[in-house]
VODREN-622308 format. One record per atom (N, C-alpha, C, O): x, y, z; residue in one letter. Coordinates in steps of 0.1 Angstrom, whole numbers, plus 5000, padded with zeros to 4 digits. Layout:
XYZa/...
% end
This chain:
258260073533m/257459923533m/256259963525m/255460063526m/256259873518a/255059853507a/253759853514a/253859813526a/252459893509r/251359893514r/250859753516r/251459673508r/250159713521t/249359583522t/248359623514t/247959743515t/247759533507v/246559543498v/245559403500v/245959293496v/244659423506t/243259323509t/242859313494t/242659423487t/242859173487p/242459113477p/240859173477p/240259223487p/240559173467l/239159203462l/238159113461l/238459023453l/237059093465t/235959003466t/234759033456t/234459143452t/234358953453d/232958993439d/232059053448d/231559163444d/231759013459p/230459113467p/231259243469p/230359333469p/232459303469k/232859413471k/232859473457k/232559593456k/233259393445c/233159473435c/231859533431c/231659643425c/231059443435e/229359453426e/228659583440e/227759653438e/229459563450a/228859713457a/229359813460a/228959883470a/230259833451a/231159963448a/230160053442a/229559993433a/229960173445k/228860263440k/229660383435k/230760393440k/229260463426p/229960543417p/229960693428p/228960713435p/230860753429r/230860893435r/231061023427r/231061013415r/231261143434d/231361243426d/232561223416d/232561273405d/233961143420k/234761163412k/235461013410k/235360943420k/236060963399d/236460873400d/237160763408d/238360793408d/237060643415y/238360593425y/238360493421y/237460443414y/239460413426s/239960273425s/239960173435s/240360193446s/239460043431l/239659953443l/240859823439l/240759743430l/241959833447f/242759733443f/242859643449f/242659643462f/243359523440d/243359383441d/244959343442d/245159223443d/245959433443g/247159393441g/247959363428g/247459363417g/249259333431q/250459333418q/249759403404q/249559343393q/249359513406g/248959613397g/247559613392g/247159703385g/246659503397l/245359493393l/244459593400l/244459583412l/243859673396f/242859733404f/241459783396f/241559793383f/240059803400l/239159813397l/238659973393l/238260033403l/238660023386l/238160193384l/236860203387l/236060133380l/236460253394v/235060263396v/234660433391v/234960543397v/233760423379k/233760603375k/232560643379k/231660563382k/232560783378a/231660863384a/230360843374a/229260843380a/230360813362s/229360743354s/228660613361s/227460583360s/229360543367g/228760413375g/229360283365g/228760173367g/230560293354t/231060203346t/232060163354t/232760243360t/232160033357k/233559973363k/234559913351k/234259853340k/235359923356t/236559913343t/237959793351t/238159823363t/238459713347w/239759653351w/240659743345w/240559773334w/241559773351r/242759833347r/244159753352r/244059693363r/245059743347f/246759683352f/247559783350f/247659843339f/248359813363k/249359893363k/250759863365k/251059843377k/251659863354f/252759763356f/254159893352f/254060013352f/255459813350v/256159893344v/256959783330v/257459673330v/256759863320r/257559803308r/258759763307r/259459803316r/259159693301p/260659603296p/261059723298p/261459743310p/261259833289d/262059963287d/262260063300d/263060163302d/261260013307g/261060123323g/260160223323g/259960313332g/259560193313r/258460333313r/257260253321r/257160133321r/256360343326q/255060263331q/253960233319q/253860263307q/253360163328g/252260133317g/250860083323g/250760013333g/249860133316l/248460083320l/247760043310l/247460103300l/247459893315a/246459843303a/244959813309a/244659823321a/244159793298t/242859793303t/242259653300t/242359623288t/241859573307f/241359453303f/239759463299f/239359403289f/238659543311g/237359503304g/236859543315g/237359563326g/235459543311n/234359613323n/233659503332n/233059403328n/233659533343y/232959443354y/231459473351y/231159593350y/230659393350p/230759273358p/230959143343p/231159023343p/230759243332a/231259103317a/232659033319a/232958933313a/233559123328l/234559053330l/234859053343l/235259153349l/234558933348g/234558883367g/236058873369g/236958833362g/235858913384l/237058913392l/238058813387l/239158843382l/237558703388k/238458593385k/239258583373k/240458563373k/238258593363s/238858623344s/239758733349s/240858693350s/239558893355a/240358963354a/241758903362a/242758923354a/241958853370r/243258803378r/243858703368r/245158703368r/243358643361e/243558533352e/244658643341e/245858623340e/243958743335r/244558813325r/245858893332r/246958923327r/245458923347r/246958973351r/247958883353r/249158913353r/247658753354a/248658633355a/249558633342a/250758613340a/248558643334s/249358633318s/249858753313s/250658743304s/249658873318a/250758973318a/251958963326a/252958993321a/251758913340l/252958913343l/253758813340l/254958823342l/253258693334e/253958623329e/254958663316e/256158633315e/253958733307l/254958793295l/255858903301l/256958903295l/255658993311l/256759083316l/257859003321l/258959043320l/257558873328a/258658803332a/260058743318a/261258723319a/259158723306h/259758733296h/260258833289h/260858823278h/260058953296g/260359053287g/259759113277g/260159183267g/258359073279q/257559143268q/256459233273q/256059213284q/256059313265d/255359433269d/253959363266d/253659333255d/253059343276p/251759323276p/250659393264p/249759333259p/250959513262i/250059613256i/250459603241i/249559603233i/251459593239e/252059533224e/252159383220e/252659353209e/251759273232a/251559133229a/249959123223a/249459053215a/249259253235a/247759253228a/247459293216a/246459243211a/248259383211k/248159433200k/248659333186k/248059323175k/249559293189t/250559183179t/249059103176t/248459113166t/248559013189a/247558923187a/246358953181a/245958863173a/245659073181k/244859153176k/244959143160k/244059113153k/246059173158a/246459203144a/246759043136a/246459023124a/247158973144e/247058813137e/245658773137e/245258713127e/244858783149e/243558773146e/242458823133e/241558773127e/243058953133a/242459023118a/243358963108a/242758953097a/244358923107q/245158883095q/244258713093q/243758663082q/244258663104s/243758543102s/242158483097s/241658383091s/241758633102r/240158623093r/240358663082r/239358643074r/241058713077a/241158793064a/241558683053a/241358683041a/242358583061n/242958443053n/241958283057n/242258173054n/240758343063s/240058253066s/239758153053s/240158203042s/239058043052f/238857953040f/237658043035f/237958103025f/236658073040e/235658163032e/236158283027e/235858323016e/236858343034a/237558493023a/238258433014a/237858473003a/238958353013l/239558313003l/238758232990l/238858252978l/237958152996a/236958102983a/236058192979a/235458172969a/235858292986m/235158382976m/236258532967m/235858632961m/237458502971e/238158582960e/238358502952e/238758552942e/238358322952w/238458242942w/237658252937w/237858282925w/236158242939h/234858262931h/234758392921h/234458392909h/235058462928a/235058612922a/236258612909a/236158692900a/237058542908a/238258532895a/237558432887a/237258452875a/237458322893c/236458242885c/235458252874c/235458212862c/234358332882a/232958422876a/233158472867a/232158502860a/234358512862r/234758602850r/234358522839r/233858572829r/234758382841k/234958272830k/233458202826k/233058152816k/232858212840w/231858132844w/230558182835w/230558302830w/229358072834s/227958172832s/227658232843s/228558252851s/226558262844p/225858352859p/225158262869p/224858272880p/224958142859d/224058022864d/224957922873d/224857892885d/225657902864h/227157812870h/227757882881h/228257802889h/227958032883a/228758092892a/227558072904a/228058032914a/226558092904a/225558082913a/225557982919a/225557982932a/225657852911t/225657722917t/226857672926t/226757602936t/227657722921v/229157672927v/229057772944v/229557722954v/228657882945l/228657982952l/227457912964l/227957902975l/226257882962r/225657802971r/225857642972r/225057582979r/226857582968r/227157452971r/228357522981r/228757432990r/228857612981m/229957622992m/229357693004m/229957683015m/228057773002e/227457803014e/226757693022e/226857683034e/226057623015l/225557503023l/226357393027l/226057323037l/227757383020y/228457243026y/229957273028y/230457173032y/230557373027l/231657423032l/232157533044l/233057533053l/231157613040f/231357713047f/230957733063f/231357813071f/229957623064p/229457633082p/230657523087p/231057513098p/231057473077a/232057353085a/233757403087a/234457363097a/234257463077i/235457513078i/235557653073i/236657683070i/234657743072g/234657853066g/235457993074g/235958093068g/235357963087s/235858053092s/237558013101s/238158073109s/237857893095r/239157863097r/240457903091r/240457863079r/241357963093p/242658013085p/242857903078p/242557783082p/243257933066v/243657823057v/244857783063v/244957663065v/245957853068a/247257773073a/247057683083a/247957603084a/246057663092d/245257563097d/244557443089d/244357343096d/244457443081l/243857323075l/244257213066l/244557223054l/244257113074k/244856973069k/243756883061k/242556883061k/244856813054a/243756723048a/242456643049a/241656603040a/242256623065r/241456563074r/240356663077r/239156633079r/240756803077d/240056903080d/238756943069d/237656973071d/239756923055l/238856953041l/238256813039l/237256813032l/238556723044l/237856603038l/236456583046l/235456513043l/236656673059a/235156663067a/233856673062a/232956593066a/233756763054p/232556813049p/232356743036p/231256733032p/233356693030l/232856603017l/232456443024l/231756363018l/232756443033k/232256273037k/230956313041k/230156223039k/230456443048v/229256443050v/228256443037v/227256383039v/228456493028v/227856483017v/227856363007v/227056342999v/228756313010e/229156163007e/228056063012e/227455973005e/227956103025s/227156013033s/225656023030s/224755953035s/225256123021r/223956153018r/223756113002r/222756142995r/224556052999d/224956002987d/224656102972d/224056082962d/225156192975a/225256332965a/226956312961a/227856402964a/227156202956l/228756182953l/229156262941l/230356262939l/228456332933e/228756422923e/228956562927e/229756652924e/228056562937t/228356722947t/229656682953t/230556762951t/230056572961a/231156582967a/232456602962a/233356672967a/232456522949s/233556552938s/233556702932s/234556762927s/232456742933r/232556922928r/233256992936r/234257062933r/232756982951l/233457072961l/234557012964l/235257082971l/235256882959r/236756842963r/237456912951r/238656912953r/237056972937q/237857072930q/237257162936q/238257182943q/236657242940y/236457382945y/237357392957y/238157492958y/237357302965i/238557322977i/240257312968i/241057392971i/240357212960t/241457242956t/241857342950t/243057372950t/240757402943g/241057542938g/241557662948g/242557732945g/240857672959i/240657752967i/242157762973i/242657872975i/242957622976m/243957582981m/245157632975m/246157692980m/244957612962r/245957632954r/246157772953r/247357812953r/244957882954l/244858002954l/246058082968l/246958172969l/245558002977a/246257982992a/247857982989a/248658072992a/248257882982v/249757862981v/249857982973v/250658042980v/249658052963q/249958132954q/249958272962q/250658362958q/249258282973h/249358422981h/250158372990h/250358453000h/250858262991g/251958283001g/251458233015g/252258223025g/250258193016y/249958153033y/249858013036y/249657983048y/250057943027i/250957803029i/251957763018i/252057833008i/252557663020d/253557603012d/253057513003d/253157522991d/252457413009n/251857283000n/250457273002n/249857293012n/249757242990n/248257252990n/247957112995n/248357012990n/246857083009p/246656983014p/245556913003p/245656793001p/244656962997a/243656912990a/244156822977a/243356782969a/245156802977h/245756682966h/245756602971h/246156502965h/245556592982d/245756422992d/244356392989d/244056272992d/243256462984l/241956422985l/241456312975l/240856202978l/241856342964i/241956272953i/241856092954i/242656002957i/240356082951g/239955902955g/239555902968g/239055792972g/239756032980a/239255992992a/237455992994a/236955973004a/236856012984t/235255992982t/234955922975t/235455922964t/233855832977a/233255742964a/232755822953a/232255942953a/232955732942t/232255762929t/231155672924t/231055562929t/230455722917r/229555652909r/229955632896r/230555732891r/229655512886k/230355472874k/229255562867k/228055582871k/230155602855a/229355702846a/228555662841a/228455542840a/227455762837k/226255732832k/225855772818k/225255882818k/226155712805h/225755802794h/224655792787h/223755712788h/224755892779h/223155902774h/223055752764h/223855682757h/221955732767p/221155592758p/221455642746p/221355762745p/221755552735a/221655602721a/221355432714a/221755322719a/220555462703l/220255312696l/221555302686l/222055392679l/221955152687p/222855102678p/222355152661p/221255122656p/223255202653l/223055272640l/222355142632l/221955162621l/222355022637d/221254972624d/219654952630d/218854882626d/219555032639r/218155072640r/217255202639r/216155242644r/218355252629i/218255412623i/216655382616i/215655442620i/216755292604p/215355272600p/214155252607p/213155322604p/214155172618e/212955162626e/212655302632e/211555342633e/214155382637l/213655512644l/213255602633l/212355682636l/213555622622l/213255732614l/211555672609l/210555752608l/211355552609e/210155522606e/208855552619e/207655572615e/209255552631r/208455592642r/208655742643r/207555802646r/209555802640i/209355932638i/208056022628i/207156102631i/208455952616d/207356002607d/206155942609d/205255972602d/205855852621a/204355822623a/203955902638a/202955872645a/205156002640v/204456042654v/203456152649v/203356222638v/202456142661t/201056222657t/201156322668t/202056302676t/200356422669g/200156552678g/200656672676g/199856722668g/201256742678r/201556872671r/202756862665r/203656802670r/202656912655p/203356882639p/205056952644p/206156912640p/204757072654i/206057132656i/206857002666i/208056992666i/206356942672t/207056812677t/207856752672t/209056752675t/207156682662r/207556592651r/209156682645r/210256622646r/208856812639l/209856832635l/210856892647l/212056902642l/210756912656a/211756922669a/212556772671a/213756762676a/211856702667i/212756532668i/213856542656i/215056532656i/212856562644k/213456542634k/214756652631k/215756622626k/214456772634l/215656862634l/216856802644l/217956792639l/216556762657t/217356732666t/218156632663t/219156612670t/217756552653l/218456402649l/219256462634l/220056382629l/218956582628q/219656602617q/221056712621q/222156702616q/220756802630v/221856912631v/222556832646v/223756852648v/221856742655f/222856682668f/223056812674f/224256832672f/222756892681i/222956982693i/222256962701i/221356872700i/222557032713r/222157002725r/220757082729r/220557202725r/219756982737s/218657022739s/218357192739s/217557252733s/219057232748s/218857392752s/219357452744s/218757562744s/220557442733e/220857502720e/219357522711e/218857622709e/218957362708l/217357382702l/216557442707l/216157542700l/215957432721r/214757502725r/214857652728r/213757712726r/215957732732f/216357852731f/216457952719f/216458072720f/216457852707a/217057892693a/216158032687a/214958002685a/216358142684r/215658232678r/216158212667r/217158142665r/215258292657w/215258302641w/216158382638w/216658362627w/216358462644g/217658552641g/219058472641g/220058512635g/218858352647e/220558312645e/220758222633e/221758152632e/219558222624i/219558112613i/219958222599i/219358322597i/220858182593d/220958222581d/220958142569d/222058092564d/219758112565g/219158032552g/220058062540g/220557972534g/220358192537a/221058212525a/222558152525a/223258102515a/222858172538r/224458082541r/224357962544r/225357902544r/223057892549a/222957772555a/223457742566a/223757622569a/223757852576m/224457842586m/223457882601m/222557972601m/223757802609w/223057842624w/223957882630w/224957812630w/223958002636t/225158042646t/224258052659t/223358132661t/224757952667i/224357942681i/225558042691i/226758022694i/224558152695p/226158262705p/226058202715p/225258112717p/227158262723a/227658202735a/226658212746a/226558132756a/225658322744a/224658362754a/223558442747a/223758532739a/222458392752r/221258482745r/220458542756r/220558522768r/219658652748e/219158712758e/217758662769e/216758582767e/217958712776e/217058632788e/215358672784e/214758772780e/214958522788i/213358522787i/212958532803i/213458462812i/211858642806v/211758662817v/210858542822v/210358482813v/210758512832g/210258402836g/210658232833g/210158142839g/211558222824v/212258082821v/213558072823v/214458162820v/213757952830k/214757942841k/216057902827k/215857832817k/217157952830h/218457892819h/218057962806h/218557912796h/217358052804s/216958092789s/218158182785s/218058232774s/219158212791t/220558242784t/221258182780t/222258232776t/221058052781r/222357972776r/222157982759r/221158012754r/223457962753g/223557922744g/224257842742g/223757732747g/225557822734a/226457712728a/227157682744a/227557772751a/227057572745k/227657492759k/228957512762k/229357482774k/229957552752m/231457572756m/231557732758m/232757762757m/230657852759t/230157982758t/231258052750t/231958142753t/231357982737t/231658052726t/230758012714t/230357892712t/230558122706p/229458092695p/229757952687p/230957922685p/228757852684h/229157722676h/228457732666h/227257752666h/229057712654l/228357712643l/227757602635l/228557502634l/226957592631v/226257442629v/225457442613v/224257452609v/226657422606p/226157422588p/224857332586p/224657212590p/223957432578l/222457342576l/222857272564l/223557322555l/222357142564s/222057062552s/220657062546s/219657072553s/220757042532r/219657042525r/218357032532r/217357112531r/218456932539q/217256852548q/216956922558q/215756942561q/217956982566s/217657072577s/217057212575s/216557272584s/217357262562l/216657382558l/215357352554l/214357432556l/215057212547a/213857212543a/212657172558a/211357182558a/213657132568l/212457112578l/212357262587l/211557292595l/213357332583l/213457482592l/212157562586l/211457642593l/211957542571d/211257602562d/209757562569d/208957652570d/209457412575e/208157362580e/208357432592e/207457522593e/208957442600v/208757542611v/208757652610v/208457712620v/208957732599r/208657862601r/207057892598r/206357972603r/206957812589q/205257822584q/204257852600q/203157912602q/205457752610l/204057752623l/204757892631l/203957972636l/206257912632t/206457982644t/207558132638t/208358202644t/207058122623g/208058232620g/207858392621g/208658482618g/206458392625r/206258522630r/206558552648r/206258642655r/207058442651f/207858482666f/209158482668f/209758472657f/209658492678d/210958522681d/211558402682d/212558382674d/211258322690l/211658152693l/211258072680l/210158092675l/211858002676v/212057892668v/211057762671v/210157712664v/211357732683f/210357642686f/209557672697f/209857612707f/208457762696a/207857822706a/207057762715a/206257692708a/206857762725g/205457662731g/203957692730g/203357772723g/203657602737d/202157582734d/201157692734d/200357732726d/201357742748h/200657842752h/200857952752h/199858032752h/202158002752h/202458152752h/204158132741h/205158062743h/203658212731h/204858202723h/205958272724h/206758272714h/206158342733w/207658412740w/208258312749w/209358352751w/207858202755k/208358112760k/208657962751k/208057932741k/209357912755p/209857782743p/209057642749p/208357632759p/209457552740m/208757442742m/209157382757m/210057442763m/208757282761c/209057232774c/210557162769c/210857112758c/211257182781e/212557082781e/212456912777e/213356842774e/210856872779n/211056732780n/210256692766n/209856582764n/210056782757t/209156762746t/209456632736t/208656562731t/211156642734v/211256542724v/211656422732v/211756322725v/211956412743n/211956302753n/210456232752n/210156112750n/209456352754s/208256252758s/207656202745s/206856102743s/208156272736a/207656232724a/208456082720a/207855992714a/209756082723l/210155952722l/209355822730l/208855732723l/209355842742r/208455742749r/207255722745r/206755612747r/206355812737r/205355782730r/205355652719r/204555562716r/206955702712m/206955622702m/207455462709m/207755362702m/207555462722g/207755312725g/209255342729g/209555242735g/210255412729y/211355402733y/211355442751y/210555522756y/212355372758d/212655372775d/213655492770d/214455462761d/213655632776t/214655732771t/215755722782t/216555812782t/215855622793k/216455582802k/217655472802k/218655462809k/216955372789v/217555262783v/217855272769v/218855232764v/216855322763d/216855262745d/217455392738d/218455362732d/217155542738v/217355632734v/216955752740v/215855742746v/217655902741c/217156002743c/217856112729c/218656092721c/216856242734g/217556332724g/218656332724g/219056352712g/219756332734h/220856332735h/221556272730h/222656312726h/221056152729g/221556012724g/221856022708g/222655952702g/221156122701f/221056132687f/222756202687f/223356162677f/223256272694r/224656312694r/225556192695r/226656192689r/225256102701t/226055992701t/226055922690t/227155892684t/224855902685m/224755812671m/225455892661m/226455832655m/225156002659a/225656102648a/227056092648a/227556062637a/228056122661c/229056102664c/229555942656c/230355942647c/229055842661s/229455712659s/229455692646s/230255612642s/228455762636a/228655742624a/229655822617a/230555762610a/229655952620l/231056022613l/232055942615l/232755912605l/232455892628v/233855842629v/233955732625v/235155702621v/233155632624e/232855512616e/232955512601e/233455412595e/232555622595s/232755652582s/234255622578s/234455542569s/235055692583g/236655712581g/236555812570g/237355802561g/235755902571l/235756042559l/236456162566l/237156242559l/236256162579w/236256292586w/237356272596w/237656162601w/237956402597g/239056392607g/238456402620g/237256392620g/239356412634r/238856402643r/238656552647r/237656582653r/239556642643d/239256772648d/237856832643d/237056882651d/237456822629a/236256872624a/235256802634a/234556882640a/235156642636v/233956592643v/233856652656v/232756672661v/235356682663e/235056722677e/234556882677e/233656902685e/234956962671r/234457072663r/232657072662r/231957162667r/232256992657q/231356982654q/230056922665q/228956952665q/230756832672m/230056822683m/230156892692m/229456852701m/230957032695s/230857132700s/231557062715s/231157102725s/232656952714h/233156912726h/234057002733h/233957112729h/234956982743q/235757042752q/237056992746q/237056862746q/237857032743e/239256992740e/239956982752e/239957082759e/240656872756r/241256872771r/242656922770r/243356972779r/242856892758n/244556952758n/244457092758n/243657122750n/245057202764g/245057362763g/245357402747g/244757492741g/246457322742v/246957382732v/246157332720v/245957412710v/245657212720r/244657172707r/243757242707r/243357312698r/243057252724a/241857372723a/241857492714a/240857532707a/243157572717a/243457702711a/243157652695a/242257702688a/244057552691y/244057542677y/242657522673y/242157612666y/241857422677i/240657372676i/239757532672i/239257552661i/239657592681h/238457702687h/238857772670h/238057792662h/240257812669k/240857902656k/240257812644k/239157842639k/240857702641a/240557652628a/238857582629a/238457492636a/238157662622e/236757622624e/236657482617e/235757402622e/237457432605h/237257332595h/235657362591h/234857272589h/235457462591i/233957452585i/233557422572i/232357392571i/234457422558e/234257342549e/234157212548e/233257162542e/235057142555e/234657032559e/233456972568e/233056852569e/233157062573r/231757062584r/230657052581r/229756992587r/230557132570r/229657162557r/229157022554r/228256952558r/230257002544l/230556832540l/229856722550l/228956642549l/230556742559m/229856622572m/228456632573m/227856532571m/227856742576c/226656752579c/225856712568c/224756662570c/226256742556q/225456732545q/225556572542q/224656522535q/226756482549w/226756352545w/225456312555w/224456262550w/225856332568w/225056292577w/223256292574w/222456212577w/223256372568s/221356382565s/221256302552s/220256232550s/222556302542d/222356202534d/222156022538d/221755932532d/222856022550y/223155892554y/222255872555y/221655782548y/221555952567l/219655912572l/218855912563l/217955842566l/218755962551d/218355912541d/218255782537d/217255702538d/219655752531a/220055622527a/219355522534a/218755432529a/219355542549c/218955432560c/217255442562c/216755412573c/216855462555r/215155512557r/214655362549r/213955282555r/215155322537q/214355182536q/215155042541q/214654932544q/216455072542k/217054942542k/218755032547k/219355112540k/219254962563y/220455002572y/221754962561y/221954852556y/222355082560v/223855062553v/224655112565v/224355192574v/226055032565t/226755102576t/227555222570t/227855232558t/227855302580p/228655412578p/229855412566p/230055492557p/230455302570y/231955272562y/231255252547y/231655312537y/230255162547d/229655122534d/229155242525d/229155252513d/228655332534f/228055462530f/229155582523f/228755662515f/230355562530a/230955642528a/232155602517a/233055672513a/231855442512h/232655382499h/231755382489h/232355302482h/230755412483i/229855392472i/230555442465i/231555502469i/230155422451s/230755462440s/230655602437s/229755662442s/231655662428d/231955792427d/230855842420d/230555952421d/229955752411s/228755832405s/227455892414s/226755992413s/227555772421a/226555822434a/226055992437a/227056062437a/224856062438v/224656182441v/224856182458v/223956172466v/226056202463n/226356212475n/227756292477n/228556292468n/227856362490v/229456422489v/230456352495v/231256382504v/230456232489v/231656142494v/232256162482v/233356122484v/231956212468s/232956222456s/233456372460s/234656382458s/232656472465i/233556552467i/234456572482i/235056682484i/234356502489k/235156482498k/236356392495k/237356412501k/236256292487r/237456232480r/238256322473r/239456322475r/237756432463a/238256492457a/239356592463a/239956662455a/
% end
């Protein structure tokens, strides 16, 4: 006849004191509290495994695991046994699945995706992407297994960002999520990418283009630039920006070593040596590949004037107070505002690129690939991108840049359309005749 066991109570468990040897307090159905000589009290469960062997499971220590919780663990174990499962093996499997789930969490996969992408990103961009994920994505879904994430789960953090009117950030985050979940598909964690359903789920703001003057206002612009007072290097920076139509950072961080006057070529590197204490000073060409800028006669003349001012320094456009630091990023736009232009409506330094591109296209002289290459635009078609990158079109671009400088000179007194200037007589002193030949 089986021995009758009186169930334990919390007071009895609490009152149990250590003895010289370990002893047990039984609760019934295999559950007992092992009181060790050291004073530790541990819940144990004795049972018969499905294969007939004796089994002994440890549930946890008392009082961290109370009597009620220990009985719940026992009930779960008995249920598993009733279905022919070993509680110990089931616990190992659950633990392994939990570990696997953590390894396949959104944050873990996001970090793997980020590490792979960072190899082709600039350090600044990689840091920005990671910071955005840490701020907006990881707190919300970072610990979730990617297999459990549905479109609605992925959308939730985007809606929080959208509610703050950070629409551009929300759009960027959606792109990151799509890439991360694509990696989950590739690893076999999920079969379909739920992030595809997020397209159009957040609001977008109408794109704002950099303001640029109509080409017929070029004579007015040139007159105002010539009248600029103040630091001579500021006026020269504006003039050169208009002549070579490169990006602000490409100009500000320029070093004299990049300019080859003999070849009339400025080579903007993919990245530049860091200037301590100057943010983004490693920026080179935006597309992270060296960008060639043919220099017209007018551009070379301007650089000769700049060299008289900063030629003894490393930076072409050195700052006011420290020659090892570049001029302020707002120098050109500030000067344009002093000239009477609203840089948010009329024209800004970046708008010079738009004006040059418009004139080059309207002239009808230059091939699309050559114009795009000179503008250092990113070709969206991968095959064409590879072609354009290898085919520099450098000779055509030399003519193009000289034509643009000559066109600006032609507009000093009176405006002429790009098309008309491109169709002047062959006897005129202009690269048009060379292009036609």
